[in-house]
C-alpha angles and dihedrals in degrees: 000000000000118000119233094200094175090059092046093049092055085075106018101040121216110352113226096221114134096200101038091127093055106112091214094059118107111210109158116206131182122188135189125173094276105020139053123189118196119191119191129193143186093301096056119103118198119200130227118255141063135278138169138211138184097247131084111254127205117187128195113197112210090190131022110292121222118241112310124198119215116178089343093306119118119230131182114211118204126210115289091016123147121205137169134225120197126222113289094005109144108236141158147115127306090213132023116255134198129212097010122168112218138150112211119191117194119194124194111253095231092047092052093046091050091055092046090051092051094049103034105019094245132080094204098096121162118183127215115249091221122120120259132180116268095234129207096261094054093045091049093049092049091051093048091048091051093048093052092050093044100049100027097206122181110301095015093136091059093046093046092053093050095041089053090054091048091049093049090047090053091050089053091050098041104040121066115248142163101263121100116223120255112249091253091054095056117097111265089233143335091278090067091054094047091046089054090052092048092049089052091050090052091053098043107028093116094054096052123262124211130203088238091056093048093047091052090049092061096031099248132127113256099251095046088050093052092047095047093043091055092046090054100041105021087236135088115244089254093052091047092050093049091050090047090053092048091052090050089049092050090053091051092047089053099043109028140056093222117136121252090253092051091050093048090053094044091053094050102253116151095229145356091256094050090050093048095048093045093046092050092047091054100039106023090239134083115242090256092049090048092052092048091050093060 
């Protein structure tokens, strides 16, 4: 795909790629009026040094990212991390890197501030530069946005506009920032927060869900989340997740011809032996014995 760098730089500013003029490089870019998404790959070289731009930037690291400096503070970004950079924040790499896989999402300043004003009653949003987990919803929205821009099917303009709003809204919800929620945006009670965590566990149990991820989802610290979750469900998050996986496995044992190994993988267990021992501990039967007893 050809790269319209002038269009990208309207939002992203100067791009610190050392080999951007190399005709063999593959830097995919997708632009709408208010958003630019830049996806690098193994042929992309990123230079050392800092730069700034007037858009909000949200980066998803597909692999661990070497030390990044943001406003003279050094940050290490692990694989699958999501982090934000605010308008005119100086940021960049401490050392040049080659062949780095990164998805950078640039959002127009006015568009972001408009969403923040609608949700929180103030446009003056400033995001934390900490690392967060790139959750399933954000990854899905990015992929849908890219598909619409890439294939340009009937109605793609309408879908792009709305997907961009959904993506920005999820950034505002998922990444810590300075704005307090309006009273009507706060959960009605702790049950609402725990229900949100349980819904997320139901959607992502096979991929692996951590207490840290769940706590971030509902904006709690990890230990408060574990304590409140147990008070609401009489189980720790780990116990709840294991029981959820066992119930999913029972359903597959009853209704499918999948092998035990296939079921253990589909339900998010680390190995066949771990699945078998956990299943027997919870039900009194091995998966094979359970299937034969039906």
